[in-house]
C-alpha positions in Angstrom: 56.0 -61.8 42.0 55.9 -58.5 40.4 58.9 -56.2 40.9 58.4 -52.7 42.5 59.5 -51.3 38.9 56.9 -53.1 36.7 54.4 -52.3 39.3 55.3 -48.5 39.1 55.6 -48.8 35.4 52.2 -50.2 35.1 50.5 -47.4 37.3 52.0 -44.9 35.3 50.8 -46.3 32.1 47.0 -46.5 33.6 47.4 -42.8 34.8 48.6 -41.7 31.5 45.6 -43.5 29.9 43.3 -42.1 32.2 44.5 -38.6 31.5 44.4 -39.3 27.8 40.7 -40.6 27.8 39.8 -37.4 30.2 41.4 -34.9 27.8 39.7 -36.5 24.8 36.3 -36.4 26.7 36.9 -32.7 27.8 37.8 -32.0 24.0 34.8 -33.8 22.8 32.6 -32.0 25.2 34.2 -28.6 24.0 33.6 -29.5 20.2 29.9 -30.3 21.0 29.6 -27.2 23.2 31.0 -25.0 20.5 28.9 -27.0 17.8 25.7 -26.1 19.8 26.5 -22.4 20.2 27.6 -22.0 16.4 24.1 -23.7 15.5 22.2 -21.5 17.9 23.8 -18.5 16.7 22.6 -19.5 13.1 19.1 -20.3 14.4 18.9 -16.7 16.1 20.0 -15.1 12.7 17.4 -16.9 10.6 15.0 -15.8 13.2 15.8 -12.4 13.2 16.0 -12.4 9.3 12.4 -13.9 8.9 11.3 -11.2 11.5 12.9 -8.3 9.3 11.3 -9.8 5.9 8.0 -9.8 7.8 8.4 -6.0 8.6 9.6 -5.1 5.0 6.4 -3.7 3.7 6.4 -1.3 6.9 10.0 -0.2 6.6 9.3 0.9 2.7 8.4 4.6 3.5 8.9 5.3 -0.4 6.6 2.7 -1.6 3.9 2.7 0.8 1.2 0.1 0.2 -2.0 1.5 -1.5 -4.9 2.4 0.9 -7.5 1.3 -1.3 -6.7 -2.4 -0.7 -6.7 -3.4 -4.2 -4.1 -6.1 -5.5 -3.3 -7.8 -8.5 -4.7 -11.3 -8.6 -1.9 -13.1 -11.1 -3.7 -16.4 -10.6 -7.0 -15.4 -11.4 -8.4 -16.1 -14.8 -9.9 -13.8 -17.4 -13.8 -13.5 -17.0 -14.4 -11.3 -20.1 -13.5 -11.1 -23.7 -14.0 -9.3 -26.8 -15.5 -11.4 -29.6 -14.5 -11.3 -33.4 -10.9 -9.8 -32.5 -8.5 -9.9 -35.4 -4.7 -9.3 -35.7 -5.1 -5.5 -35.5 -7.3 -5.4 -32.4 -5.4 -7.4 -29.9 -5.8 -6.7 -26.2 -2.2 -5.3 -24.9 -3.1 -6.4 -21.4 -5.6 -7.9 -19.1 -5.4 -7.0 -15.4 -7.5 -8.4 -12.8 -7.7 -6.7 -9.2 -9.3 -7.9 -6.3 -10.3 -6.3 -3.0 -10.3 -8.0 0.4 -13.9 -7.0 0.5 -15.0 -9.0 -2.5 -14.7 -6.6 -5.5 -13.2 -7.4 -8.7 -11.8 -5.5 -11.5 -11.1 -6.8 -15.1 -9.2 -4.4 -17.1 -8.3 -4.6 -20.7 -5.7 -2.0 -22.2 -4.7 -1.4 -25.6 -2.0 0.9 -26.8 -1.3 2.8 -30.2 2.0 4.1 -31.5 4.9 4.8 -29.1 2.7 2.6 -26.6 0.1 5.9 -26.3 -3.0 4.7 -24.7 -5.4 4.1 -27.1 -8.7 2.5 -25.1 -9.2 0.7 -22.1 -12.4 -1.2 -20.6 -12.8 -1.9 -17.2 -15.6 -4.4 -15.5 -15.9 -3.7 -12.1 -17.8 -6.2 -9.9 -18.9 -4.4 -6.7 -17.9 -5.9 -3.3 -18.1 -4.4 0.3 -15.5 -1.7 -0.6 -17.8 -0.1 -3.3 -18.7 3.5 -1.9 -22.1 5.0 -3.1 -21.2 8.4 -2.1 -18.2 8.5 -4.2 -18.5 10.3 -7.6 -18.1 7.8 -10.2 -16.5 10.8 -12.2 -13.4 10.6 -10.1 -12.4 7.1 -11.1 -13.2 7.8 -14.7 -11.3 11.0 -14.9 -8.3 9.1 -13.4 -8.9 5.9 -15.8 -8.4 8.6 -18.6 -5.1 10.1 -17.5 -6.8 13.5 -16.1 -6.2 13.0 -12.3 -8.8 12.7 -9.6 -9.1 16.5 -9.9 -9.9 16.3 -13.7 -13.2 17.6 -14.7 -15.5 15.6 -17.0 -18.9 16.9 -18.6 -21.7 14.6 -20.6 -21.1 14.3 -23.8 -24.4 12.1 -25.0 -25.7 8.7 -24.9 -25.0 5.7 -27.3 -27.3 2.6 -27.2 -25.8 -0.6 -26.8 -26.9 -4.4 -25.9 -26.6 -3.2 -22.1 -28.7 -0.2 -23.0 -28.1 3.3 -23.2 -24.5 4.2 -22.2 -23.4 7.8 -21.1 -20.7 9.4 -22.7 -18.3 12.0 -20.9 -15.4 14.2 -22.4 -13.0 16.9 -20.6 -14.6 20.0 -19.9 -13.6 22.3 -22.5 -13.1 20.1 -25.4 -14.9 21.1 -28.5 -16.8 19.1 -30.8 -14.2 18.9 -33.6 -11.2 18.4 -31.2 -10.2 14.9 -31.0 -10.5 14.5 -27.3 -11.0 10.8 -25.9 -14.4 9.8 -24.8 -15.2 8.2 -21.7 -18.0 6.3 -21.1 -19.9 4.7 -17.9 -22.6 2.1 -17.3 -23.8 0.8 -14.2 -26.1 -2.2 -12.9 -27.8 -2.2 -9.9 -28.6 -6.2 -10.2 -25.9 -7.4 -10.2 -23.8 -4.8 -8.6 -21.6 -4.3 -12.0 -19.9 -1.0 -13.5 -18.8 -1.1 -16.6 -16.3 1.8 -17.7 -13.4 3.3 -19.8 -12.3 5.4 -22.7 -11.5 5.4 -26.5 -9.4 7.5 -28.3 -10.5 5.7 -31.7 -11.9 7.7 -34.5 -11.1 10.7 -36.7 -14.6 12.3 -35.8 -17.2 12.2 -32.9 -19.6 9.8 -34.5 -16.9 7.5 -35.1 -15.7 7.7 -31.5 -19.2 7.2 -30.4 -19.6 4.2 -32.5 -16.1 2.6 -31.7 -17.0 2.8 -28.0 -20.7 1.4 -28.9 -18.8 -1.5 -31.0 -16.7 -2.3 -28.0 -19.5 -2.8 -25.6 -21.5 -4.9 -28.0 -18.5 -7.3 -28.8 -18.0 -7.7 -24.8 -19.0 -11.4 -23.9 -18.5 -13.1 -20.5 -16.2 -16.1 -20.5 -17.2 -17.3 -16.8 -19.5 -15.9 -14.2 -17.7 -17.4 -11.3 -20.9 -18.9 -9.9 -22.7 -15.3 -10.2 -25.9 -16.3 -11.5 -27.1 -12.7 -11.9 -24.0 -11.7 -13.8 -24.6 -14.7 -16.1 -28.3 -13.4 -16.8 -27.4 -10.0 -17.4 -24.9 -11.2 -20.4 -27.5 -13.6 -21.8 -30.0 -11.2 -21.8 -27.9 -8.4 -23.4 -26.6 -10.8 -26.2 -30.3 -10.9 -27.1 -30.1 -7.3 -28.2 -26.5 -7.2 -29.9 -26.5 -5.5 -32.8 -24.0 -5.3 -35.6 -21.0 -2.8 -35.5 -21.0 0.1 -37.7 -17.6 1.8 -37.8 -18.5 4.4 -40.1 -20.5 5.8 -37.2 -24.0 5.7 -38.4 -26.6 7.8 -36.6 -28.5 5.0 -35.9 -25.8 4.3 -33.0 -26.8 7.5 -31.5 -29.9 8.8 -29.0 -29.9 11.9 -30.9 -32.7 13.3 -28.9 -31.1 12.5 -25.4 -27.6 13.7 -26.6 -29.3 17.2 -27.2 -30.0 17.3 -23.8 -27.2 15.8 -22.0 -24.4 18.9 -21.5 -22.7 20.1 -18.3 -20.2 19.0 -15.9 -20.1 16.0 -14.4 
C-alpha cells in the first residue's frame, strides 16, 4: 500500500507535467498566432504594393501618357529596308510604333556629324485611328523638326517607282538655301503613307535626286499578311529606275514643278 507521502508526490508530479504541457501548448498557439499575423501583414503590404504599381501611370503627372495612343513595339520585326546600302549609308535607327486601332509606323532615321538629323523615312500603314480631316502637312512639319505650327510650301514633284511624289520645304526658304526637303506620298489601296525628309545634297537637284533614290531603294521585307501591300511593292518594283546622285533633270517632273508653289 502506497504511503500518503508517495501519493502526494505522484499527484504533484502529474500536476506539474499537466501545467508544463499546458504552458507549452499556450506557447505554440501564441507563436502560431504571431506567425499568422506576420504573414498576413506581409500579404497586405504585397497587395498594397501591387495596387500602387498599377496606379503608377496615373500618378506620373510630369510624364503624361501620349494621347495619340502610339507606343513603341519592341518585339515587332522590321517590314522594310533600303537595298544596296553600303557602309556609309547605314540606318542609324529603326523604330516601330503601333496603335491599338491597328495603325503601324516604321520609321528609319539617319544622322550626320554631331548626331544632327540627316534624313528620315516613315512608312505609315493606316488603321482605325487615321483621321482624314487632319492636314498631312502637320505631321510632316513635326517630322522635320518644325513643330506642329511650322508652315510648309510645295517644292515640286519627283518621279519614283511609286509614281509622282510631292516635295515640300519650309515657307520662306530660298532656292539657293540648304533647307531640308520633305516629301509625302499617299496610297488609298492599301491605306499607306510614305513620308519623311532629307538634308542630303549641296544643290536643290541633288537633294531631290537623293530623295528619289531613297524611295526607289525602299523594299518590302514582309507584308504581314497584307496582300495589297505586297502587290503595291511588286508593281512598284517593275518601275524602279537607277539612282542618279548627280541630280539629273530626268528625275524631275519639270512641267509640274513650275506649277507647284504656295503654302501647304
